[in-house]
C-alpha positions in Angstrom: 0.0 0.0 0.0 1.2 3.5 -0.9 0.9 6.1 1.9 0.5 9.6 0.5 1.8 12.7 2.2 -0.5 15.7 2.9 0.6 17.5 -0.3 0.2 14.4 -2.4 -3.2 13.7 -0.9 -4.3 17.3 -1.6 -3.1 17.0 -5.2 -5.0 13.7 -5.6 -8.2 15.3 -4.3 -7.8 18.2 -6.6 -7.4 15.8 -9.6 -10.5 14.0 -8.6 -12.5 17.2 -8.4 -11.1 18.2 -11.8 -12.2 14.9 -13.3 -15.7 15.3 -11.9 -15.8 18.9 -13.4 -14.7 17.5 -16.7 -17.4 14.9 -16.7 -20.0 17.5 -15.8 -18.9 19.6 -18.7 -19.3 16.7 -21.0 -23.1 17.0 -21.4 -23.3 17.6 -25.2 -25.7 16.3 -27.8 -24.2 13.4 -29.7 -25.1 11.8 -33.0 -28.0 9.2 -32.9 -26.0 6.6 -34.9 -23.0 6.6 -32.6 -21.9 3.5 -30.9 -21.7 3.5 -27.1 -17.9 3.6 -27.2 -18.0 6.5 -29.7 -20.5 8.4 -27.6 -18.4 7.9 -24.4 -15.2 9.1 -26.2 -16.9 12.2 -27.7 -18.4 13.1 -24.3 -15.0 12.8 -22.7 -13.3 15.0 -25.3 -16.1 17.5 -25.1 -15.6 17.8 -21.4 -11.9 18.2 -21.7 -12.4 20.9 -24.4 -14.7 22.8 -22.1 -12.2 22.6 -19.2 -9.4 23.7 -21.5 -11.4 26.7 -22.8 -11.9 27.9 -19.2 -8.2 28.0 -18.4 -6.9 31.5 -17.7 -3.8 30.8 -19.8 -2.6 28.1 -22.2 1.1 28.7 -21.2 2.8 25.5 -19.9 1.8 24.8 -16.3 0.8 21.6 -14.3 -2.9 22.2 -14.9 -2.4 22.9 -18.6 -0.1 20.0 -19.1 -2.5 17.6 -17.3 -5.5 18.6 -19.4 -3.7 18.3 -22.7 -2.1 15.1 -21.7 -5.5 13.7 -20.9 -6.8 15.0 -24.2 -4.0 13.4 -26.3 -4.3 10.2 -24.4 -8.0 10.0 -25.2 -7.5 10.7 -28.9 -4.6 8.4 -29.7 -6.2 5.0 -29.6 -7.7 3.6 -32.8 -11.3 4.9 -33.1 -14.2 4.5 -35.5 -15.3 8.1 -34.9 -15.6 10.0 -38.1 -15.1 13.7 -37.2 -16.2 14.8 -40.6 -19.7 13.5 -40.0 -20.3 15.2 -36.7 -23.2 17.5 -36.3 -23.0 21.3 -36.1 -22.6 21.5 -32.3 -19.8 19.0 -32.2 -18.1 20.5 -35.3 -18.1 23.9 -33.5 -16.6 22.3 -30.4 -14.0 20.5 -32.5 -13.0 23.6 -34.5 -12.6 25.5 -31.2 -10.6 22.7 -29.7 -8.2 22.6 -32.6 -7.5 26.3 -32.3 -6.9 25.9 -28.5 -4.5 23.1 -29.3 -2.7 25.3 -31.9 -2.4 28.1 -29.4 -1.1 25.8 -26.6 1.4 24.2 -29.0 2.8 27.5 -30.0 3.2 28.6 -26.4 4.8 25.3 -25.5 7.3 25.5 -28.4 8.1 29.1 -27.6 8.8 28.1 -24.0 11.1 25.3 -24.8 12.8 27.3 -27.6 13.7 30.0 -25.0 14.9 27.3 -22.6 17.1 25.6 -25.2 18.5 29.0 -26.3 20.1 29.4 -22.9 22.6 26.6 -23.7 25.8 27.1 -25.5 24.7 24.6 -28.1 20.9 24.3 -28.0 20.9 21.4 -30.5 22.6 19.2 -27.9 19.6 19.5 -25.6 16.6 18.9 -27.9 15.6 15.9 -25.8 14.4 18.3 -23.1 11.3 18.9 -25.3 8.7 16.4 -24.0 7.6 15.3 -27.4 10.9 15.1 -29.1 10.7 11.3 -29.7 7.4 12.0 -31.6 9.3 14.3 -34.0 12.0 11.7 -34.5 9.5 9.0 -35.5 7.4 11.4 -37.6 10.4 12.6 -39.6 11.6 9.1 -40.1 8.2 8.1 -41.4 7.9 11.1 -43.8 11.4 10.5 -45.1 10.7 6.8 -45.7 7.4 7.5 -47.5 9.1 10.1 -49.7 12.0 7.7 -50.6 9.5 5.0 -51.4 7.0 6.9 -53.4 9.2 9.7 -55.0 12.3 7.8 -56.0 15.4 9.5 -57.3 18.2 11.6 -56.0 17.7 13.2 -52.6 16.1 16.6 -52.6 18.5 19.5 -52.8 16.1 22.3 -51.7 13.3 21.8 -49.2 10.7 24.2 -47.9 8.9 23.7 -44.6 5.7 25.8 -44.3 4.7 26.6 -40.7 8.0 25.9 -39.0 7.3 27.7 -35.8 9.6 28.8 -32.9 10.9 25.2 -32.4 11.4 23.8 -35.9 12.1 20.2 -34.8 10.9 18.6 -38.1 13.4 20.6 -40.2 16.2 20.1 -37.7 15.7 16.4 -37.5 15.3 16.0 -41.3 18.3 18.2 -42.0 20.6 16.4 -39.5 19.5 12.8 -39.8 17.9 12.3 -43.2 18.8 15.0 -45.7 22.3 16.1 -44.7 23.0 17.9 -48.0 19.7 19.7 -48.5 19.1 23.4 -48.0 16.0 24.2 -45.9 13.8 27.3 -46.2 11.5 27.5 -43.1 8.5 29.7 -43.5 6.4 31.2 -40.7 4.2 34.2 -40.6 5.5 35.1 -37.1 8.7 37.1 -37.0 9.2 36.3 -33.3 8.9 32.6 -34.1 11.7 32.8 -36.7 13.9 34.9 -34.4 13.6 32.1 -31.8 14.3 29.4 -34.3 17.5 31.1 -35.6 18.9 31.1 -32.1 18.8 27.3 -32.0 21.2 26.8 -34.9 23.6 29.6 -34.1 26.3 27.3 -32.6 26.3 24.9 -35.5 27.8 26.8 -38.4 27.3 23.9 -40.9 23.6 23.5 -40.1 23.0 27.2 -39.9 24.4 27.6 -43.4 21.7 25.2 -44.7 18.8 26.8 -42.6 17.0 29.9 -43.7 14.0 31.3 -41.8 11.6 33.5 -43.7 8.8 35.6 -42.3 6.1 35.3 -44.8 2.6 34.0 -45.5 3.0 31.2 -48.0 0.2 32.8 -50.0 2.6 35.6 -50.8 5.4 33.3 -52.0 5.3 32.6 -55.7 8.4 32.3 -57.8 10.5 30.9 -55.0 8.2 27.9 -54.7 9.3 26.7 -58.1 12.8 26.1 -56.7 12.0 23.4 -54.2 12.2 19.7 -54.7 9.9 19.0 -51.6 7.5 21.2 -49.7 6.3 20.1 -46.3 3.0 21.6 -45.1 2.6 21.6 -41.3 -0.7 20.4 -39.9 -1.8 23.7 -38.4 -1.3 25.8 -41.6 -4.8 26.4 -42.8 -6.9 25.0 -39.9 -10.3 25.3 -41.6 -10.9 23.1 -44.7 -11.3 26.0 -47.0 -8.1 27.6 -45.7 -6.2 24.4 -46.3 -7.6 24.1 -49.8 -6.5 27.6 -50.7 -3.0 26.9 -49.5 -2.8 23.6 -51.4 -4.1 25.2 -54.6 -1.5 28.0 -54.3 1.2 25.5 -53.9 -0.1 23.5 -56.9 -0.1 26.6 -59.0 3.5 27.7 -58.2 5.5 24.5 -57.4 7.7 23.0 -60.1 6.4 20.0 -62.1 7.7 16.8 -60.4 8.2 18.4 -57.0 6.8 16.5 -54.0 4.3 17.8 -51.4 4.2 16.3 -47.9 0.9 17.2 -46.1 0.2 16.4 -42.4 -3.3 15.4 -41.6 -5.2 13.4 -38.9 -7.4 10.3 -38.8 -10.1 9.1 -36.4 -10.3 10.8 -33.0 -7.0 12.4 -33.7 -9.1 14.8 -35.9 -10.0 16.5 -32.6 -6.4 17.6 -32.3 -5.5 18.5 -35.9 -7.3 19.3 -39.1 -8.3 16.4 -41.4 -7.1 16.8 -45.0 -9.2 15.1 -47.7 -6.9 13.6 -50.3 -9.4 14.8 -52.9 -8.5 18.4 -51.9 -4.9 17.6 -52.7 -5.9 16.3 -56.1 -8.1 19.3 -56.8 -5.1 21.5 -55.9 -3.2 20.1 -58.9 -1.3 17.1 -57.4 -1.2 13.4 -57.8 -1.7 11.7 -54.5 0.8 8.9 -54.1 0.3 7.7 -50.6 -2.0 8.3 -47.5 -0.6 6.8 -44.3 -2.4 6.7 -40.9 0.1 5.7 -38.2 -0.7 4.3 -34.8 1.0 4.8 -31.5 3.1 7.8 -30.7 3.0 9.4 -34.1 -0.2 11.4 -34.1 -0.3 13.0 -37.6 -1.3 11.2 -40.7 0.9 11.8 -43.8 -0.1 12.4 -47.4 2.6 12.2 -50.1 1.7 14.0 -53.3 3.5 15.1 -56.4 2.9 17.8 -59.0 2.5 16.1 -62.3 5.1 16.5 -65.0 3.5 17.5 -68.3 3.7 14.7 -70.9 6.4 15.0 -73.5 5.3 15.7 -77.0 7.4 13.0 -78.7 6.4 14.1 -82.2 7.6 17.7 -81.5 10.8 16.3 -80.0 11.4 14.2 -83.1 10.6 17.0 -85.5 13.0 19.3 -83.6 15.7 16.7 -83.6 15.2 16.1 -87.3 15.4 19.8 -87.9 18.7 19.9 -86.1 19.9 17.0 -88.2 18.8 18.6 -91.5 20.7 21.8 -90.6 23.7 19.7 -89.6 23.6 18.0 -93.1 23.5 21.3 -94.9 26.4 22.6 -92.9 28.6 19.7 -93.6 27.4 18.7 -97.0 27.5 14.9 -96.6 26.5 13.8 -93.1 22.9 13.2 -92.3 22.2 13.3 -88.5 19.5 11.0 -87.1 17.4 11.9 -84.0 19.1 10.6 -80.9 18.3 7.1 -79.6 16.5 8.5 -76.6 14.2 10.5 -78.8 13.5 7.5 -81.1 12.7 5.3 -78.1 10.4 8.0 -76.6 8.6 8.4 -79.9 8.1 4.7 -80.3 6.8 4.4 -76.7 4.4 7.3 -77.2 3.1 5.7 -80.4 2.7 2.3 -78.6 0.7 4.1 -75.8 -1.5 5.7 -78.4 -2.1 2.3 -80.0 -3.0 0.7 -76.7 -5.3 3.6 -75.8 -7.1 3.2 -79.1 -7.5 -0.5 -78.6 -9.1 0.1 -75.2 -11.6 2.6 -76.4 -15.2 1.3 -76.0 -16.8 0.2 -79.2 
């Protein structure tokens, strides 16, 4: 048997009272077609959302940490809850909760960014951040999905949109997975970028590959064409229409063949982060290559997409090559230059594809 001291007993009683308050707050209207487990989960999350909304501050504190830990713990297990089909009252609760999570996450990152900046080499102490292992796993997952679905040479230039004051994703990707790539980190908050710069000041090699730009991605146009991969943070565009506008803007300005990595959420984790419909990515001008819903410590789902490369007009290539050969023959009098072997093979492949397409047309 464990004997509690007076302070521990007082804290235990306070926790019990807090849990009773949370349960009392959880009286919301649920959907009639929910299972008993789904209803219980939604009631619990609704109560936690109400308790979080009453907090005087979302800055890190024992009370704030306890409530958000309870919320994340409730949302992580596999669930059949479809947040996209919730009614208006629950959708309003969910939208408000996601914004509270975003505000709390920003304050938590700013707090730990300031703490890390106090060390001579902040990068040696990243493990002080309580969710650092989550970023390690998420970055490993994203890099693995990219390598599998977008094969080729490693990306040389990477953009991370929504990097924040503690850009752990960029730092981990740059240090562990893409050691030769240059990273441009975009955030609309200048203070966040100032904090982020302090973290790399002691590592000259990494600092040379890390730029921090204060800008709304909607104002970035020509620069987007220079990136091999663009990462889109989960909280950039929290409402569905905002996310769709961001994706459409990226699709209009990114280079053909460039990859897009979008963070989303699935199941009850959609109470923590926005859910991104893969169809919105397609409508934004991308081919969706993979949608991955992890379990366990990694909370975010990952969508891997790519901006299509326009098909090569093999006939035009062959004509252009023939024209070069014709000019070459006139210049030298006796030598006729044929189109290169690559062009011939491409033209034959294009012709074969056209033949197959014709054969498959309905009669």
